[in-house]
C-alpha positions as CSV (number, residue, x, y, z in Angstrom):
1,X,0.0,0.0,0.0
2,X,1.4,3.3,-1.0
3,X,1.3,6.4,1.2
4,X,-1.1,8.0,-1.1
5,X,-3.6,5.2,-0.8
6,X,-3.1,5.1,3.0
7,X,-3.8,8.9,3.2
8,X,-7.0,8.6,1.1
9,X,-8.4,5.9,3.4
10,X,-7.3,7.6,6.5
11,X,-9.1,10.8,5.5
12,X,-12.4,8.8,5.1
13,X,-12.2,7.1,8.5
14,X,-13.7,8.6,11.6
15,X,-10.9,9.0,14.1
16,X,-11.7,9.6,17.8
17,X,-8.1,9.8,19.0
18,X,-4.8,9.7,17.2
19,X,-2.6,8.8,20.1
20,X,-2.9,7.8,23.7
21,X,0.2,8.1,25.8
22,X,-1.0,5.5,28.4
23,X,0.1,1.9,28.2
24,X,-2.8,-0.4,29.2
25,X,-2.0,-3.4,31.3
26,X,-5.4,-5.3,31.4
27,X,-9.0,-5.1,30.5
28,X,-12.3,-6.5,31.4
29,X,-15.6,-5.8,29.6
30,X,-15.7,-1.9,29.3
31,X,-12.9,-1.3,31.8
32,X,-9.2,-0.9,31.2
33,X,-6.3,-0.4,33.6
34,X,-3.0,1.3,33.0
35,X,0.4,0.1,34.3
36,X,-0.1,2.1,37.6
37,X,-3.5,0.6,38.2
38,X,-5.6,3.6,37.2
39,X,-9.0,2.4,35.9
40,X,-10.6,3.8,32.7
41,X,-14.0,3.2,31.2
42,X,-14.1,2.5,27.4
43,X,-16.8,4.8,26.1
44,X,-15.9,4.1,22.5
45,X,-17.5,0.7,22.7
46,X,-15.1,-0.9,20.3
47,X,-15.6,1.7,17.5
48,X,-12.0,1.4,16.6
49,X,-12.1,-2.4,16.3
50,X,-15.2,-2.1,14.2
51,X,-13.6,0.5,11.9
52,X,-16.3,3.1,12.0
């Protein structure tokens, strides 16, 4: 895949976040934990995994 094709597809995909500086250690259902044990709730409901 060339960079031109990648950029075309990337411009047509809804992006919620581009980067997240946290490293996640574990997950369960809609909860995820970072390396220090801080808990987050996944409000994106798998939107990235579903590609929309």
